[in-house]
N, C-alpha and C positions, 0 to 999 in steps of 0.2 A: 453413200449417204442416201437417205430417203427424202425426196424433195416434192413439195406440192406446187404445181403450176396452176395458177388461176388466170385464165386467159380465154376470152370469148371468141377470138379469131382462131379458127381451127388450124389454118395453115401455119400461123405463127406458133401455136401451141405444139403442133406436131414437129415442127423444126426444132424447137427448144427441147422437147422430150427426146427426140432422136439423138441430138447432140449429147444430152446428159446421159442417156442410156449407153452410148458409145464410150463415155468416160467412166462407166461402171456404176452409175447411180440408178436407184429405183425411183420412178416418177409416177405420181398420181396427178390426174388432170381434172379440173372443174371448169365448166364453161360459164357459170353464173356466180355472182358474188355470194349469194346465199348458200349455194352448194359448197363453194370454197370455204366459207366461214364454218359450215358444219364440219367439213373434213378437218380443217385446221384446229378446231376445238375438240375433236374426238379421236384424232390419230396423232401419234408422236412423229414429228418431222424434224429433220436436221436444219431445214431451211424452207422458206416459202418465197416463190416468185409470183407477184400479183400485179396484174395490169391495173392502171388507175381507173380507166373507163370500163365499167362492167354493167351488164344488165342486172336488175334486182337490187344490188347493193354495190356501190363503187369501191375501189381499192382503199380509199380513205376511210370509209365506213368499216371495212373489214379490219384494217389495222387498229383503228380506235377501239373497236369492240374487243379484239383479241388482247390488246394491252390493258384494257380496263378490267378484264377477267383474269389477268395474271399470266397470260401466255407470253413467254419471252422468246419464242422461236425467232431466229434472225429472218428479217423480211427485206427482200429486194423489190422495189417498186418499179414497174415499167411505165413509161409515160410518153405520149406523143405531144404533150404540152410542154414546151420548152421554157416558158416564162419563169423567172425566178420565184414569183409568188406561189406558183403551183408547186414548184419543187420544195419550197419552204413548208407549204401546207402538208405535203406528204411526210417530210421529216418530222415536223411537229406532231403529226398524228402518231408517230412511233416507228416509222420505217427506219431501217438501219442504213439504207443507201438507196439511190435511184439510178435509173439508166434510161436515157432518152432514146426513143425510136427515131430512125433506124439504128441498129447497133450490130456489132460483130459478135459472133458466138464466143470468140476468144475473150472479149471484154466482159461479157456476161459471166463466163466461167471464172475469170479472175476476180471480179467483184463478189461473186457468190462465195468463192473460197475465202476471200478476205473477211466477210462478215461472219462466216462460220468460225474461222480461226479466232476472231476477237471474242466470240462467245466461249470458246474453250480455254482461253488464256487464263492461267492462274495468276493470282496476285499475292504479294508478300503480306505477312501478318504484321502490319505496322500502321500506326495511326499518324496522320499528318495534320498539323495545325498551322493555319496561315490565314491572314486577312479576315479574322473573326470567324473562321469556319474550322470544323473538325471533320476529317475524312478518314473513314475506317475501311480500307480495301477488303479486309477479310470478310466483314459483314456487309460490304457494299452500302454503307450508310454515310450520310452527310448531315451534320448538325450545326446549327448556329445557336450557341448557348444550349438551352434545354429543348429547343425546337428542331424537329427533324425536317430536312429539306428533301422533298420528293423529286427525284431525277430519273429520267429514262437511262437505259444502259449506256448509250453513246454519250449522253450528257455527263454521266458519271465518269466515263473514261477521259473525256476532255478535261473536266475539273481536276481529275487525278493528276494529269500531266501539268496543268497550270499550277496546282498547289505544290508539286514537287519542285517547280521552278519559280515559286512566288518571288516577286521583286525583280525577275529577269524576263526579258522578252522571249516568248515562245513563238517560233516561226510557224507558218502554215505547213511548211515541209516537215517539221518535227511532228505536228499533229497528224498529218497524213500518214507518216510512218508508224507512229506509236499508237494511234487510235484506229486507223483504217488499214494498216499494213501496206499502204501504197508508198512507192518511191515517188520522187518528184514528178508531178503531172500538171503542167501549166494549163491544161484544158479543164480541170475539174474545179468546181466551185462548191464542193460538198461541205467544206469547213464552215464558211460564213453563216449559212442558215442555222447550223447547230449552235454556233456562238451566240447568235441573235436570240435563240430560244433560251439558252442557259442564262444569258444576261437578264432576260425578261423574267425568268423564274426567280432569280435572286432579288431583283428589284421588287417584284410583286410580293415576295415574302418579307419585305421590309428589311432586308439584310444590307448592312452598310458596307458593301464591297464594290470596288471599282474594277471593272473588267474593260480595259481600254484597248482600242485598236491603235497600233503604232504604225503610222503610214509607211508602207513599203517594207515593213519588217515582220509584223505579226501581232501578237496580243500580250498584254501585260496585266497580271492580277496584282492589285494593290488594295490596301485597306483604307476605309474612311473612318474606321473605328479601331480601338485597341485590339490587337490579336488576343486569342484565348491564352489563358495562363498555362 
């Protein structure tokens, strides 16, 4: 794979680049946010690793700009900020996953592989209707009646799983496996920020859908309006 590493700490960047090169990947490195944004927008990459705190433009700004211009390259964000709000901010900006510093190279490699596999995964040509929504995996579109719902790739995959199991509880473990390709990991909290953003988008769009947290179990998609015909 060809991977872009946007990291201003030279020692960290060199360590990551060396590990990726040993794994057979090609690595480009940018030390500033603006240089990273330029490379990410002008070169085809299989994945991007971006630090959250960068000179010139931070990682959040890079992700938002890339997503707003239609760049869908999988992005793994590195952060020394462990608070939930900071992680949510990165995911809401459009990052596919986050990794808190310090981290092991094995975990970085595993998370990187997972977000790349998700982007490559094919979807069946079938339309799902549930809870007043219509989801078309082939075209990666979601509609509520005549209105299209704009979702980021990870949000779309989460809703896909929820709609396939509408009316039944979907556990966090199911989402980790089917959306992130993770097997059970009690230390990760990657699911909840994405669920929060998905729920907020549905509510902001005036869509009468209930996406409930079922304590100790997972999530349940149910309708507050009649399903589509």
